[in-house]
C-alpha positions as CSV (number, residue, x, y, z in Angstrom):
1,M,33.5,17.2,5.6
2,E,34.8,13.6,5.3
3,T,31.4,12.1,4.4
4,N,30.9,14.9,1.8
5,M,34.2,14.0,0.2
6,K,33.3,10.3,0.2
7,H,30.0,11.2,-1.5
8,Y,31.9,13.2,-4.1
9,L,34.4,10.5,-4.8
10,L,31.6,7.9,-5.1
11,A,29.9,10.2,-7.6
12,L,33.1,10.4,-9.6
13,S,33.6,6.6,-9.6
14,I,30.0,5.9,-10.5
15,G,30.2,8.5,-13.3
16,A,33.4,7.0,-14.7
17,A,32.0,3.5,-14.5
18,T,28.8,4.6,-16.3
19,L,30.8,6.4,-19.0
20,A,33.0,3.3,-19.5
21,G,29.9,1.1,-19.8
22,C,28.3,3.5,-22.3
23,Q,31.4,3.1,-24.6
24,S,30.8,-0.6,-25.2
25,P,28.7,-0.9,-28.3
26,K,28.0,-4.6,-27.6
27,E,26.6,-4.1,-24.1
28,P,23.0,-5.4,-24.1
29,N,20.1,-3.1,-23.1
30,L,19.9,-3.6,-19.3
31,V,16.2,-3.2,-19.1
32,A,15.3,-5.3,-22.1
33,S,17.6,-8.1,-21.2
34,N,16.3,-8.3,-17.6
35,F,12.7,-8.4,-18.7
36,T,13.5,-11.2,-21.2
37,F,15.1,-13.0,-18.3
38,A,12.2,-12.2,-16.0
39,E,9.7,-13.6,-18.5
40,Q,11.5,-16.8,-18.8
41,Q,11.9,-17.1,-15.0
42,L,8.3,-16.4,-14.2
43,K,7.1,-18.9,-16.8
44,Y,9.3,-21.4,-15.1
45,A,7.8,-20.4,-11.7
46,F,4.2,-21.3,-12.6
47,P,4.6,-25.1,-12.6
48,K,6.8,-24.8,-9.5
49,I,3.9,-23.0,-7.7
50,D,1.4,-25.6,-8.7
51,E,3.8,-28.3,-7.5
52,A,4.4,-26.6,-4.2
53,R,0.7,-26.2,-3.6
54,A,0.0,-29.8,-4.4
55,N,2.8,-31.0,-2.2
56,E,2.0,-28.9,0.9
57,A,2.5,-31.0,4.0
58,Q,-0.6,-32.1,5.9
59,E,0.6,-30.4,9.1
60,S,0.9,-27.1,7.3
61,R,-2.5,-27.5,5.7
62,D,-4.2,-28.4,9.0
63,K,-2.6,-25.4,10.7
64,R,-3.6,-23.0,7.9
65,I,-7.2,-24.2,7.9
66,A,-7.5,-24.1,11.7
67,R,-6.3,-20.5,11.8
68,Q,-8.4,-19.5,8.8
69,W,-5.5,-18.2,6.9
70,G,-7.0,-19.1,3.5
71,E,-5.5,-21.0,0.6
72,L,-1.8,-20.8,-0.4
73,T,-1.5,-18.1,-2.9
74,N,1.9,-16.7,-4.1
75,P,5.6,-17.4,-3.6
76,R,7.6,-15.8,-0.8
77,N,11.1,-17.3,-0.9
78,T,13.3,-20.3,-1.5
79,E,13.9,-22.3,1.6
80,P,17.4,-23.5,2.6
81,D,16.7,-26.9,1.3
82,G,15.8,-25.4,-2.1
83,S,12.0,-25.8,-1.8
84,L,9.6,-23.1,-2.8
85,R,7.7,-21.5,0.0
86,L,4.1,-20.3,-0.8
87,V,2.1,-18.1,1.6
88,P,-1.6,-17.6,2.2
89,S,-3.1,-14.2,1.4
90,K,-2.7,-12.9,4.9
91,D,1.1,-13.0,4.7
92,W,2.6,-9.5,4.2
93,T,4.4,-10.6,1.1
94,S,1.5,-12.1,-0.8
95,G,1.0,-9.1,-3.1
96,F,4.5,-8.9,-4.5
97,F,4.3,-11.8,-7.0
98,P,1.2,-10.5,-8.7
99,G,2.8,-7.1,-8.7
100,E,5.7,-8.6,-10.6
101,L,3.3,-10.0,-13.2
102,W,1.7,-6.6,-13.6
103,Y,5.1,-5.0,-14.2
104,V,5.9,-7.6,-16.9
105,Y,2.6,-6.9,-18.5
106,E,3.3,-3.2,-18.4
107,Y,6.6,-3.7,-20.2
108,T,5.5,-6.3,-22.7
109,H,1.8,-5.4,-23.3
110,D,1.3,-9.2,-23.7
111,S,-2.1,-10.4,-22.6
112,F,-0.6,-13.6,-21.3
113,W,0.9,-11.6,-18.4
114,K,-2.3,-9.7,-17.8
115,E,-4.2,-13.0,-17.4
116,K,-1.6,-14.4,-15.1
117,A,-1.5,-11.1,-13.1
118,E,-5.3,-11.1,-12.7
119,K,-5.3,-14.7,-11.5
120,H,-2.6,-14.2,-8.8
121,T,-4.1,-10.8,-7.8
122,E,-7.7,-12.0,-7.3
123,M,-6.5,-14.6,-4.8
124,L,-6.0,-11.8,-2.3
125,E,-9.5,-10.2,-2.3
126,R,-10.3,-11.6,1.1
127,E,-7.6,-9.3,2.6
128,K,-9.6,-6.1,1.9
129,K,-11.3,-6.6,5.3
130,N,-8.3,-7.9,7.3
131,G,-7.9,-5.3,9.9
132,T,-5.4,-7.3,11.9
133,T,-2.4,-6.0,9.9
134,H,-0.8,-2.8,8.8
135,D,0.5,-4.4,5.6
136,M,-2.5,-3.5,3.4
137,G,-0.3,-1.4,1.1
138,F,2.2,-4.2,0.5
139,K,-0.5,-6.8,-0.1
140,M,-3.2,-4.8,-1.9
141,Y,-1.5,-1.8,-3.5
142,C,1.3,-3.8,-5.1
143,S,-1.2,-6.2,-6.6
144,Y,-4.6,-4.5,-7.0
145,G,-3.0,-1.1,-7.2
146,N,-0.8,-1.9,-10.1
147,G,-3.7,-3.8,-11.7
148,Y,-6.0,-0.8,-11.4
149,R,-3.4,1.5,-12.7
150,L,-2.9,-0.6,-15.8
151,T,-6.5,-1.7,-16.5
152,G,-8.9,0.7,-14.8
153,N,-10.9,-2.3,-13.6
154,P,-13.7,-0.7,-11.4
155,T,-13.8,-3.9,-9.2
156,Y,-10.2,-3.4,-8.3
157,K,-10.9,0.2,-7.4
158,D,-13.6,-0.8,-5.0
159,I,-11.4,-3.4,-3.4
160,L,-8.6,-0.9,-2.9
161,I,-10.9,1.7,-1.3
162,E,-12.2,-0.9,1.1
163,S,-8.6,-1.9,1.8
164,A,-7.7,1.7,2.7
165,R,-10.7,2.0,4.9
166,T,-9.7,-1.1,6.7
167,L,-6.1,0.2,7.1
168,I,-7.1,3.4,8.8
169,T,-9.0,1.6,11.5
170,R,-5.5,0.9,12.9
171,F,-4.7,4.6,13.3
172,K,-4.1,5.7,16.9
173,P,-4.9,9.5,17.2
174,N,-3.0,10.0,20.4
175,V,0.1,8.6,18.9
176,G,-0.4,10.0,15.4
177,C,0.5,6.7,13.7
178,I,-0.9,3.5,12.3
179,R,-0.2,0.6,14.7
180,S,2.0,-2.0,13.0
181,W,1.8,-5.2,14.9
182,D,-0.8,-6.9,17.2
183,H,1.5,-9.9,18.1
184,H,3.5,-10.0,21.3
185,A,1.1,-7.8,23.2
186,D,3.2,-8.5,26.3
187,Q,6.1,-6.7,24.7
188,W,4.5,-3.9,22.7
189,E,1.8,-1.4,23.6
190,C,1.7,0.3,20.2
191,P,4.6,-0.7,17.9
192,V,5.3,1.2,14.8
193,I,7.9,-0.1,12.3
194,I,9.7,1.9,9.6
195,D,8.3,-0.5,7.0
196,N,4.9,1.0,7.5
197,M,6.0,4.1,5.5
198,L,5.3,2.2,2.3
199,N,1.7,1.3,3.2
200,L,0.9,5.1,3.1
201,E,0.8,5.0,-0.7
202,L,-2.5,3.2,-0.6
203,L,-3.9,6.0,1.7
204,F,-2.7,8.8,-0.6
205,W,-4.3,7.0,-3.6
206,A,-7.6,6.5,-1.7
207,S,-7.7,10.2,-0.7
208,R,-7.5,11.2,-4.4
209,E,-10.0,8.6,-5.6
210,T,-12.6,9.4,-2.9
211,N,-12.0,13.1,-2.3
212,D,-11.9,12.1,1.4
213,S,-9.1,14.0,3.2
214,T,-9.2,11.6,6.1
215,F,-6.8,9.2,4.3
216,Y,-4.4,12.0,3.4
217,N,-4.4,13.4,6.9
218,I,-3.7,10.1,8.5
219,A,-0.8,9.4,6.1
220,V,0.8,12.8,6.7
221,S,0.4,12.4,10.4
222,H,2.0,9.0,10.3
223,A,4.9,10.2,8.2
224,R,5.6,13.3,10.4
225,T,5.4,11.3,13.6
226,T,7.8,8.7,12.2
227,M,10.1,11.4,11.0
228,K,10.2,12.9,14.5
229,N,10.7,9.7,16.5
230,H,12.3,7.0,14.3
231,F,15.5,8.8,13.2
232,R,18.8,9.4,14.9
233,D,20.8,12.5,14.4
234,D,22.7,10.9,11.5
235,F,19.4,9.9,9.8
236,S,19.8,6.2,10.4
237,T,16.5,4.7,11.5
238,Y,15.3,2.6,14.3
239,H,13.3,-0.4,13.2
240,V,10.6,-0.2,15.9
241,V,9.3,2.6,18.1
242,N,6.9,1.5,20.8
243,Y,4.4,4.2,21.8
244,D,2.3,4.9,24.9
245,T,-1.2,5.0,23.5
246,I,-2.4,7.5,26.1
247,T,0.4,10.0,26.1
248,G,1.6,9.3,22.5
249,S,5.2,9.4,23.7
250,P,7.7,6.7,22.7
251,I,8.3,4.1,25.4
252,C,11.3,2.6,23.7
253,K,13.2,2.4,20.4
254,V,14.4,-1.0,19.4
255,T,15.0,-3.4,16.5
256,H,13.3,-6.6,15.5
257,Q,15.2,-7.6,12.4
258,G,18.3,-5.6,12.6
259,Y,21.6,-6.4,14.4
260,S,21.0,-4.3,17.5
261,D,18.8,-1.5,18.9
262,D,21.4,1.0,17.9
263,S,22.3,-0.4,14.4
264,A,21.1,0.6,11.0
265,W,19.1,-2.3,9.5
266,A,19.7,-2.1,5.7
267,R,16.2,-2.7,4.6
268,G,14.9,-0.3,7.2
269,Q,17.0,2.4,5.5
270,A,15.6,1.4,2.2
271,W,12.0,1.5,3.4
272,A,12.7,5.0,4.8
273,L,14.2,6.3,1.6
274,Y,11.4,5.0,-0.5
275,G,8.7,6.1,2.0
276,Y,9.8,9.7,2.3
277,T,10.3,10.0,-1.5
278,L,6.7,8.8,-2.1
279,C,5.4,11.1,0.6
280,Y,7.0,14.1,-1.1
281,R,5.4,13.0,-4.4
282,E,2.0,12.8,-2.8
283,T,2.2,16.0,-0.7
284,G,4.8,18.3,-2.1
285,L,5.9,19.0,1.4
286,P,9.6,20.0,1.5
287,E,10.2,18.4,4.8
288,F,9.6,14.9,3.3
289,L,12.0,15.7,0.4
290,E,14.7,16.9,2.8
291,Q,14.3,13.7,4.8
292,A,14.7,11.5,1.7
293,K,17.8,13.4,0.7
294,H,19.3,13.0,4.2
295,I,18.6,9.2,4.2
296,E,20.3,8.9,0.8
297,R,23.3,10.6,2.0
298,Y,23.5,8.4,5.1
299,I,23.4,5.3,2.9
300,F,25.9,6.3,0.3
301,T,28.5,7.9,2.7
302,H,28.4,5.0,5.1
303,P,31.9,3.4,5.4
304,N,30.3,-0.1,5.4
305,L,28.5,0.3,2.1
306,P,30.2,-2.2,-0.3
307,E,31.8,-1.1,-3.5
308,D,29.1,-2.7,-5.5
309,L,26.4,-0.8,-3.5
310,I,24.5,-3.9,-2.5
311,P,24.3,-3.5,1.3
312,Y,25.1,-6.0,4.0
313,W,21.9,-6.9,5.8
314,D,22.8,-4.4,8.5
315,F,25.2,-1.5,8.2
316,N,26.6,-2.3,11.6
317,A,26.7,-6.1,11.4
318,P,29.7,-7.2,13.4
319,E,31.4,-9.6,10.9
320,I,31.5,-7.3,7.9
321,P,32.7,-8.1,5.2
322,N,31.7,-11.7,6.1
323,E,28.0,-10.9,6.5
324,P,25.1,-11.7,4.2
325,R,24.0,-9.1,1.7
326,D,20.5,-7.9,1.2
327,A,19.6,-7.6,-2.4
328,S,16.1,-6.6,-1.4
329,A,17.4,-3.5,0.3
330,A,19.4,-2.6,-2.8
331,T,16.4,-3.0,-5.2
332,C,14.2,-0.8,-3.0
333,I,16.9,1.8,-2.8
334,A,17.4,1.8,-6.5
335,S,13.7,2.2,-7.3
336,A,13.5,5.1,-4.8
337,L,16.5,6.8,-6.3
338,Y,15.1,6.9,-9.8
339,E,12.1,8.7,-8.4
340,L,14.1,11.0,-6.1
341,S,16.3,12.0,-9.1
342,T,13.2,13.7,-10.6
343,Y,12.7,15.9,-7.6
344,V,16.3,17.1,-6.9
345,P,17.7,18.7,-10.1
346,E,21.1,19.4,-8.6
347,Q,21.5,15.7,-7.7
348,K,19.5,14.0,-10.5
349,D,22.6,12.7,-12.3
350,L,24.2,11.3,-9.1
351,Y,21.0,9.6,-7.9
352,K,20.4,8.0,-11.3
353,Q,24.0,6.9,-11.5
354,E,23.8,5.3,-8.1
355,A,20.6,3.4,-9.1
356,D,22.1,2.4,-12.4
357,R,25.2,1.0,-10.7
358,I,23.0,-1.0,-8.3
359,L,21.0,-2.5,-11.2
360,E,24.2,-3.2,-13.2
361,N,25.8,-5.1,-10.3
362,L,22.6,-7.0,-9.5
363,T,22.4,-8.1,-13.1
364,A,26.0,-9.1,-13.4
365,N,26.4,-10.9,-10.0
366,Y,23.1,-11.5,-8.2
367,R,20.8,-13.0,-10.8
368,T,19.4,-16.5,-10.3
369,Q,20.1,-19.4,-12.6
370,Q,18.0,-19.4,-15.8
371,N,15.2,-22.0,-15.4
372,G,16.2,-22.6,-11.8
373,D,15.9,-21.2,-8.3
374,N,12.1,-21.7,-8.4
375,G,11.7,-18.9,-10.9
376,F,13.0,-16.1,-8.7
377,L,15.1,-13.4,-10.3
378,L,17.7,-12.5,-7.6
379,L,19.9,-14.3,-5.1
380,H,21.3,-13.0,-1.8
381,S,18.5,-11.4,0.1
382,T,18.1,-11.5,3.9
383,G,14.8,-11.5,5.6
384,S,15.6,-11.6,9.3
385,K,19.1,-12.8,10.4
386,P,18.3,-12.5,14.1
387,H,15.5,-15.0,13.7
388,D,17.6,-17.3,11.4
389,S,15.0,-16.7,8.8
390,E,15.4,-16.2,5.0
391,I,19.2,-15.7,5.1
392,D,21.0,-15.4,1.8
393,V,18.1,-16.7,-0.3
394,P,15.8,-15.4,-3.1
395,I,12.9,-13.4,-1.7
396,V,10.0,-12.1,-3.7
397,Y,10.1,-8.4,-2.7
398,A,13.6,-8.1,-4.0
399,D,12.3,-9.2,-7.4
400,Y,9.3,-6.9,-7.2
401,Y,11.4,-3.8,-6.6
402,F,14.0,-4.9,-9.1
403,L,11.4,-4.9,-11.9
404,E,9.9,-1.6,-10.6
405,A,13.4,0.0,-10.7
406,L,14.0,-1.3,-14.2
407,L,10.6,0.2,-15.4
408,R,11.5,3.5,-13.8
409,K,14.9,3.5,-15.4
410,N,13.3,2.8,-18.8
411,K,10.8,5.6,-18.4
412,L,13.4,8.1,-17.2
413,E,15.6,7.4,-20.2
414,K,12.7,7.8,-22.6
415,G,11.6,11.1,-21.0
416,E,8.4,9.6,-19.7
417,K,6.7,10.3,-16.4
418,L,7.3,7.7,-13.7
């Protein structure tokens, strides 16, 4: 009852804030102003990328070559010393920057952005055969997937289908899931992380394009197994479930990037909300819609969710309110909410208002300096605080989901299909 009342009061406060904002005739269009900002920032980023590539330390270059990681491709984050970090194509974040470029092209229809998107996408082709990672969706669908959606390039389609075929080689039938990590084999038998839910979108797409139900069945199996084993009774999620590959039973449920094994890592909640929303879109199965609704309620009734709706990096971090925020969790949540609002008529206004408020607060208080911050769009993301990595810095996937959320807002308000 208490959490329901909090949800109701939050809805009232969001509605009042939204109405107040709508009454200001001078308020700039949130979507248009942010895409203008994004265009300027991304144009600033290109020479910074060239500079970072040219100035790569010899030690880093030697390591990359020795491990056959390929050339440096796209930005990942700003380092604590202010330098720009680029990553080779194998890095799980390599597809987000080209995805941003495709989103700017989608909004502007300017061929300049199409050419830039093609260049930064095609750096990743070698990953279509990389079966050592579960992150094929993040890398290939955010880049090639958006590119194919917007251009119909048949080469992109072929690359995506091969990428999907590579991804399903990691499926473990006895478990019912796609294995996430191969590293730390001494610790994990078959680790599955909540992040993996977003890689399922590539498989659903491949099933439609090839008429091969194998992709669909694996995606649904993974989603159902994750729903069964990753969630607590309150619909918070574990980060990692380690499975016995013979019995298919969970061995342990732990965290890797969250505060503790029993805590709710904020980006994990975002991955879960987004993942089950897309699974409902692709399958129409009510169980996935109900799961997404439960996860939304967990997030927005949590007593540690800040007033501006930008989560701390973990909902149970011990030093709240003196903990880093995670803008990347917020942007992913906002993007998911816009889509979820189209599936739940009785909650569509609330979900959209929550997403609107996130974008408004990010715009007002979390944007980077124009022509600064290496061309990133948002400050205050947290990659992995337990590993002292990417704490309170700009990170590329926050920007990607920020632009995606803005596009979805724009389409919703124009009555267009997402």
